[in-house]
C-alpha positions as CSV (number, residue, x, y, z in Angstrom):
1,X,104.6,106.3,93.6
2,X,101.0,106.0,92.6
3,X,98.8,107.2,90.1
4,X,97.1,109.1,93.0
5,X,99.8,111.5,93.7
6,X,100.6,112.2,90.2
7,X,96.7,113.7,90.0
8,X,97.4,115.5,93.4
9,X,100.2,117.1,91.4
10,X,98.7,117.9,88.7
11,X,95.6,118.8,90.5
12,X,97.3,121.6,92.6
13,X,99.2,123.3,89.2
14,X,96.0,123.3,87.6
15,X,94.0,125.0,90.4
16,X,96.5,127.2,91.9
17,X,96.4,126.1,95.5
18,X,96.6,123.4,97.7
19,X,92.9,124.3,99.6
20,X,91.6,124.8,95.5
21,X,93.1,121.1,94.6
22,X,91.4,119.3,97.5
23,X,88.2,121.1,97.0
24,X,88.8,119.4,93.4
25,X,89.8,116.1,94.7
26,X,87.0,116.1,97.6
27,X,89.8,115.7,100.0
28,X,91.6,117.3,102.7
29,X,94.6,119.6,102.7
30,X,96.7,118.1,105.1
31,X,96.1,114.6,103.2
32,X,97.4,116.2,99.8
33,X,100.5,117.9,101.6
34,X,101.2,114.4,103.3
35,X,101.1,113.3,99.7
36,X,103.3,115.5,98.3
37,X,105.7,115.3,101.2
38,X,106.3,111.7,100.7
39,X,106.7,111.7,96.9
40,X,109.5,114.4,97.7
41,X,110.9,112.5,100.2
42,X,110.9,108.8,98.0
43,X,112.7,110.4,95.0
44,X,114.7,113.1,97.1
45,X,113.5,116.1,95.0
46,X,111.6,119.7,95.8
47,X,108.7,119.3,93.7
48,X,107.0,122.7,95.2
49,X,109.1,126.0,96.7
50,X,106.4,126.7,99.8
51,X,107.9,130.3,100.5
52,X,105.9,131.8,98.0
53,X,102.1,132.8,98.6
54,X,101.1,130.4,96.0
55,X,102.5,127.0,95.4
56,X,105.4,127.5,92.6
57,X,107.0,124.6,91.0
58,X,110.4,124.2,91.2
59,X,112.8,123.5,88.0
60,X,112.7,119.6,88.9
61,X,109.2,119.7,89.6
62,X,108.4,121.3,86.3
63,X,110.1,118.7,84.5
64,X,108.6,116.2,87.0
65,X,104.8,117.3,86.0
66,X,105.2,116.8,82.2
67,X,106.2,113.1,83.1
68,X,103.6,113.2,85.3
69,X,100.9,114.7,83.0
70,X,102.2,111.9,80.3
71,X,101.5,109.3,82.8
72,X,98.2,110.0,83.6
73,X,97.2,110.6,80.1
74,X,98.1,107.1,79.5
75,X,96.9,105.6,82.9
76,X,93.6,107.3,81.9
77,X,93.2,106.3,77.9
78,X,93.9,102.9,79.1
79,X,91.3,102.7,81.5
80,X,88.5,104.2,79.1
81,X,89.8,101.5,76.4
82,X,89.1,98.9,79.2
83,X,85.8,100.0,80.0
84,X,84.9,100.2,76.3
85,X,86.0,96.9,75.8
86,X,84.3,95.6,78.7
87,X,81.1,97.3,77.7
88,X,79.0,95.1,75.8
89,X,75.6,96.6,75.9
90,X,74.7,99.1,73.5
91,X,73.9,102.8,74.2
92,X,70.6,103.8,74.2
93,X,70.9,107.6,73.1
94,X,73.9,109.2,71.3
95,X,74.3,112.6,71.7
96,X,76.3,114.6,69.1
97,X,77.2,118.3,68.7
98,X,76.8,119.4,65.7
99,X,78.3,122.6,63.8
100,X,75.9,123.7,61.0
101,X,78.4,123.5,58.4
102,X,79.0,119.7,58.7
103,X,77.5,118.7,55.4
104,X,74.3,116.4,55.3
105,X,76.2,113.3,54.0
106,X,78.4,113.2,57.1
107,X,75.2,113.7,59.3
108,X,73.7,110.5,57.0
109,X,76.5,108.4,57.4
110,X,76.0,109.0,61.3
111,X,72.2,108.3,61.1
112,X,72.5,104.7,59.3
113,X,74.9,103.8,61.5
114,X,72.3,104.2,64.4
115,X,70.1,102.7,62.5
116,X,71.8,99.7,62.7
117,X,71.6,97.9,66.3
118,X,69.0,95.4,66.8
119,X,67.7,97.9,69.3
120,X,68.3,101.8,67.3
121,X,70.2,104.1,69.3
122,X,68.4,107.5,69.6
123,X,70.3,110.1,67.9
124,X,70.6,113.4,69.6
125,X,71.9,116.4,67.6
126,X,72.8,119.7,69.2
127,X,74.0,123.0,68.1
128,X,77.5,124.2,68.9
129,X,79.6,126.4,67.3
130,X,83.2,126.9,67.5
131,X,84.8,126.5,71.0
132,X,81.3,125.2,72.1
133,X,82.0,121.9,70.7
134,X,85.1,121.0,73.0
135,X,83.2,122.5,76.0
136,X,80.6,120.1,75.4
137,X,82.7,117.4,75.0
138,X,84.7,118.0,78.1
139,X,82.0,118.6,80.4
140,X,80.4,114.9,79.4
141,X,77.1,116.9,77.7
142,X,77.9,114.8,74.3
143,X,79.5,111.7,73.3
144,X,81.1,113.1,70.1
145,X,81.2,116.4,68.3
146,X,81.2,117.4,64.7
147,X,82.9,120.9,64.6
148,X,85.6,122.9,62.4
149,X,89.2,122.8,63.7
150,X,90.1,126.3,65.4
151,X,93.6,125.4,65.5
152,X,93.1,124.8,69.8
153,X,95.4,122.3,70.6
154,X,93.5,120.8,73.7
155,X,95.4,118.0,75.0
156,X,92.0,116.2,76.2
157,X,90.6,116.1,72.6
158,X,91.3,113.7,69.9
159,X,90.1,114.5,66.2
160,X,89.8,113.3,63.0
161,X,89.7,115.5,59.9
162,X,86.3,114.6,57.8
163,X,86.1,117.0,55.0
164,X,86.7,120.5,54.5
165,X,84.3,123.4,53.7
166,X,85.3,127.2,52.3
167,X,83.5,130.3,53.7
168,X,83.3,133.4,51.0
169,X,81.8,136.4,51.4
170,X,78.2,137.3,49.9
171,X,75.8,140.2,49.7
172,X,72.2,140.0,48.4
173,X,71.6,141.8,45.0
174,X,68.9,144.1,47.3
175,X,71.8,145.8,48.9
176,X,73.9,146.6,45.8
177,X,72.2,149.9,45.1
178,X,72.5,149.2,41.1
179,X,75.8,148.3,41.3
180,X,77.7,145.1,40.0
181,X,79.7,144.4,42.8
182,X,80.1,145.4,46.8
183,X,82.4,148.3,47.3
184,X,84.1,148.9,50.9
185,X,82.2,151.9,51.4
186,X,78.9,149.8,50.5
187,X,79.7,146.9,53.2
188,X,80.8,149.7,55.6
189,X,77.4,151.1,55.3
190,X,75.3,147.8,56.0
191,X,75.2,145.2,59.0
192,X,77.7,142.3,58.7
193,X,75.4,139.1,59.5
194,X,77.4,136.8,62.2
195,X,76.5,134.2,64.6
196,X,76.3,134.5,68.2
197,X,76.5,131.6,70.9
198,X,75.3,132.7,74.2
199,X,76.7,129.4,75.8
200,X,80.1,130.8,74.9
201,X,81.8,133.7,77.1
202,X,82.2,136.2,74.3
203,X,80.2,137.3,71.0
204,X,82.5,136.0,67.8
205,X,82.1,135.8,64.5
206,X,82.4,132.3,62.4
207,X,86.7,132.7,62.8
208,X,88.4,134.9,65.1
209,X,90.1,136.2,62.2
210,X,90.5,139.7,61.3
211,X,89.7,141.3,57.9
212,X,89.8,144.9,56.5
213,X,86.6,146.0,57.3
214,X,87.1,144.8,61.1
215,X,86.3,148.1,63.1
216,X,84.6,149.9,60.8
217,X,80.6,149.3,59.9
218,X,78.3,147.4,62.6
219,X,77.2,143.7,62.8
220,X,73.9,142.0,63.9
221,X,74.4,138.8,65.6
222,X,72.0,136.4,64.7
223,X,71.2,133.2,67.0
224,X,72.2,129.9,64.6
225,X,73.7,129.8,61.0
226,X,70.0,129.3,59.3
227,X,69.2,132.5,60.4
228,X,72.1,134.3,59.8
229,X,71.7,132.7,56.2
230,X,68.3,133.9,55.9
231,X,69.2,137.5,56.8
232,X,71.9,137.5,54.0
233,X,69.5,136.3,51.8
234,X,67.0,138.9,52.1
235,X,69.1,141.5,52.2
236,X,69.4,142.7,56.2
237,X,73.0,142.5,55.6
238,X,76.2,140.7,54.2
239,X,78.3,138.0,55.6
240,X,80.7,134.9,54.7
241,X,78.5,131.6,54.3
242,X,79.6,127.7,52.6
243,X,80.8,128.3,48.8
244,X,78.1,125.4,48.9
245,X,75.3,127.6,50.2
246,X,76.1,130.3,47.6
247,X,76.2,128.3,45.0
248,X,72.8,126.9,46.1
249,X,70.9,130.5,46.8
250,X,69.7,132.7,44.3
251,X,70.2,136.0,44.2
252,X,73.6,136.4,46.2
253,X,77.0,138.1,44.7
254,X,80.1,137.1,46.0
255,X,82.5,139.6,47.7
256,X,85.8,139.6,46.0
257,X,88.6,138.7,47.9
258,X,90.4,141.9,49.4
259,X,87.2,143.0,50.8
260,X,86.5,139.9,52.5
261,X,89.0,136.9,52.6
262,X,87.7,133.6,52.2
263,X,88.1,131.2,54.9
264,X,89.1,127.5,54.6
265,X,88.2,125.2,57.8
266,X,89.2,121.7,58.3
267,X,85.7,119.8,59.6
268,X,86.7,117.2,62.5
269,X,85.0,114.5,64.0
270,X,86.2,115.1,68.2
271,X,86.0,112.8,71.3
272,X,87.5,113.0,74.6
273,X,90.5,111.1,75.0
274,X,89.4,110.2,78.6
275,X,85.8,109.5,78.7
276,X,84.5,106.0,77.5
277,X,82.1,105.7,74.8
278,X,79.5,103.0,73.8
279,X,79.7,100.6,71.0
280,X,77.9,102.5,68.2
281,X,79.8,105.7,69.1
282,X,83.4,103.5,68.6
283,X,82.0,102.3,65.1
284,X,81.2,105.7,63.9
285,X,84.5,106.8,65.1
286,X,86.3,103.8,63.6
287,X,84.4,104.4,60.1
288,X,85.2,108.0,59.5
289,X,89.1,106.8,60.8
290,X,89.0,104.4,58.0
291,X,87.7,106.8,55.7
292,X,90.6,109.5,56.3
293,X,93.4,106.4,55.6
């Protein structure tokens, strides 16, 4: 048995067929079939039921796959660590995806770390929201990500909680129409402003959590958080913003909790478990890791 055979099993299951797995691994389909057959003969088990239209794991195959994925994950992490330890040359640039809710204090820490080397590292910050950070990490478009923990248990992503943020519903005094507080009818009359990321597969709210007003009224999808905040501030619509933003923005009134439930988010520093990062990125990771302990 070798890691190559384990990767073949995993690819067949993830891609759904021998053909798709062969294309993904850039190998021939017969080579994959031979690899699986040799493994089955070595241990005297049947990994795939070949009587189905698509390869289906047998009961023994499902148990073996779980162990295989654990071994692959450990091997990939060991390879990543080996590459990082042997990489003495500092990276020339560091790409980080940043959610708009991340505080300036966190960004300042990272910026200062990038300025420490003899040859400063160019820090490139890219805007992402929600699942966009995970996608950017897995596609290797960024080295690190600063984003909310949306509850996704992606086994390929490692994360450290670095700070918490509270989102509260707010509305401009301009929209209250002489009232002292917002009502359900008033909120349904005006637009709810939310962020829309064209890179994600679907439009999304701040979080996929329903409120009492879902299904009523209409929405304005802003291209970014800054625009969203300004639209709310100018009275174009209402929505959720960080509590600290509400406290620092004049002319806004908080919406009662029964109409727009506050949300609490944990913001995380994330990285891919399998992709090596450079010395500066490692220092930043270790710095926040130490802060959490």
